[in-house]
C-alpha positions in Angstrom: -26.1 12.6 -15.5 -25.6 15.0 -12.5 -23.5 14.3 -9.3 -26.2 13.5 -6.3 -25.3 13.9 -3.0 -26.4 11.2 -0.4 -25.6 9.8 3.0 -23.4 7.7 3.9 -23.5 4.5 6.3 -22.0 6.4 8.9 -24.7 9.3 8.5 -22.1 11.7 6.2 -23.2 13.5 3.6 -20.9 12.3 0.6 -20.4 12.8 -3.2 -21.9 10.5 -5.8 -20.9 10.4 -9.2 -22.7 8.7 -12.0 -20.3 5.8 -14.0 -21.5 5.7 -18.2 -23.0 2.3 -16.8 -25.1 3.8 -14.6 -23.5 2.8 -11.7 -23.4 5.3 -8.7 -19.8 5.7 -6.7 -19.3 7.1 -3.7 -16.5 10.1 -3.2 -14.4 11.4 -0.5 -15.5 8.2 1.5 -12.2 7.2 3.3 -11.6 3.3 3.5 -9.1 0.9 4.3 -7.7 -2.0 2.5 -5.1 -4.3 4.4 -2.8 -7.2 4.0 -0.4 -9.2 5.6 2.4 -11.8 4.7 4.3 -14.1 6.8 7.7 -13.5 5.4 10.9 -16.3 4.9 13.3 -13.7 6.7 16.1 -16.6 6.8 18.7 -14.6 6.7 19.6 -10.7 7.4 17.8 -8.1 5.1 20.7 -5.8 3.4 19.9 -2.5 2.7 17.2 -2.0 -0.5 15.9 -5.5 0.1 12.8 -6.7 -1.1 10.4 -7.9 1.7 8.0 -10.3 1.0 6.7 -13.7 0.4 7.7 -14.3 -2.8 4.7 -12.5 -4.6 3.9 -8.4 -4.8 1.7 -7.6 -1.8 -1.6 -6.7 -3.2 -4.3 -4.7 -1.5 -7.5 -6.0 -2.9 -11.1 -3.7 -3.5 -9.5 -0.4 -3.1 -12.6 1.1 -5.6 -15.9 0.2 -5.9 -15.3 -0.6 -9.7 -12.6 -1.9 -11.8 -10.5 0.9 -13.3 -11.6 3.6 -10.1 -9.0 5.5 -9.0 -8.8 7.9 -6.0 -6.3 9.0 -3.6 -3.9 6.8 -1.3 -4.0 9.5 1.7 -2.4 7.5 4.5 -0.2 3.8 5.0 0.6 1.8 8.2 3.3 -0.8 8.3 3.4 -3.2 11.3 6.2 -6.0 12.1 5.3 -8.7 14.5 9.3 -9.0 15.5 9.2 -6.8 18.6 12.5 -4.5 18.4 12.9 -4.2 14.8 12.8 -0.3 14.0 13.9 0.1 10.1 12.7 2.5 7.5 10.7 1.0 4.6 9.5 2.3 1.2 6.6 1.0 -0.6 6.9 1.2 -4.4 2.9 0.8 -5.6 1.7 -0.5 -9.1 -1.7 -0.5 -10.8 -0.9 -3.9 -11.7 1.4 -6.6 -10.6 5.1 -5.7 -11.2 7.8 -7.3 -13.1 10.3 -6.1 -10.5 12.0 -8.3 -7.9 9.7 -10.1 -5.2 11.2 -12.4 -3.7 11.9 -11.9 0.1 16.0 -11.2 0.8 16.4 -10.1 -3.1 17.8 -6.9 -4.0 15.3 -4.7 -4.5 14.6 -3.6 -8.7 11.9 -1.5 -8.5 11.0 0.9 -10.8 11.8 -1.2 -13.8 11.6 0.4 -17.1 8.7 -2.6 -17.8 7.0 -1.1 -14.8 7.0 2.2 -15.3 3.5 2.5 -16.9 2.2 1.0 -13.6 3.8 2.9 -11.6 1.6 5.1 -9.3 4.0 6.0 -6.9 6.3 5.3 -3.5 5.4 5.9 -0.1 8.3 6.5 2.5 7.3 5.4 6.0 9.2 6.8 8.7 11.3 4.3 11.3 9.2 2.0 12.9 8.3 2.5 17.1 8.5 0.0 19.4 7.6 0.7 22.5 6.7 -3.3 23.8 4.4 -4.8 21.3 4.3 -4.6 17.0 6.8 -2.6 15.6 4.7 -0.1 13.5 4.8 3.1 11.3 2.0 5.5 10.0 2.9 8.0 6.9 0.3 10.8 6.6 -0.1 13.7 4.1 1.7 15.5 7.5 4.3 13.4 7.7 7.6 12.8 5.4 6.4 10.3 3.0 5.1 11.4 -0.5 1.5 11.6 0.5 -1.6 11.6 -0.9 -1.0 10.1 -4.3 -3.2 10.3 -7.1 -4.1 7.0 -9.0 -6.3 5.3 -11.5 -6.3 1.6 -11.5 -5.7 -0.8 -14.3 -9.0 -1.4 -16.7 -8.9 -5.0 -15.4 -8.7 -4.7 -11.6 -9.6 -3.0 -8.2 -6.3 -4.0 -6.6 -3.0 -1.7 -6.2 0.1 -4.0 -5.8 3.5 -3.1 -3.9 7.0 -3.8 -3.7 8.1 -3.6 0.3 11.6 -2.6 0.0 13.5 -1.8 3.7 16.0 1.0 3.2 18.6 0.1 6.0 19.9 -2.9 7.1 17.6 -5.4 9.3 18.8 -7.9 12.0 17.3 -9.2 14.6 14.3 -10.7 11.8 12.6 -13.9 12.3 11.7 -16.7 9.8 8.0 -16.5 9.1 7.7 -13.2 10.7 4.4 -11.7 10.4 4.2 -8.1 8.4 1.1 -6.0 7.9 0.2 -3.0 5.5 -2.4 -1.2 5.3 -3.7 2.0 2.8 -6.3 4.5 3.1 -7.9 5.5 0.5 -10.3 8.3 -0.3 -12.5 7.4 -3.9 -12.6 10.0 -6.2 
């Protein structure tokens, strides 16, 4: 079946590709997926510690169909505790990783057991704080390894992540909120 052009909800022309199952997939359309966690943060983070609630970060419904793919073209990190300005790295996987996901644990990503699931990593510029949340935005025009092409596991529409601080963090608060967003372009 041939590719088709159609108008998106925003009124822009987008490409549609037909799958073997006859499902039309919008390509080239930008979407955002967001996830947040309350971090345990009971002690200071050492350099290369995992930031989590005990599970991998999951970005749900990244693509329209299971096993789909595209490009991660941007990412944002926001921390609910003010005045924290660390540098962070987000390791990304197409299935749940086996590397450490416990808060304050020493990072073990990327493990050999996860190399088949590994999509790449995003290095965020240093978080900035101008009075509210500390935040950082990684784009193709900043240092950060973007865009990242990906194809998901055949049973999933999610991307999984392990967030790691590259430098020690002091001044964290127990149960501080961390928000991560990925900007994805469907392929």
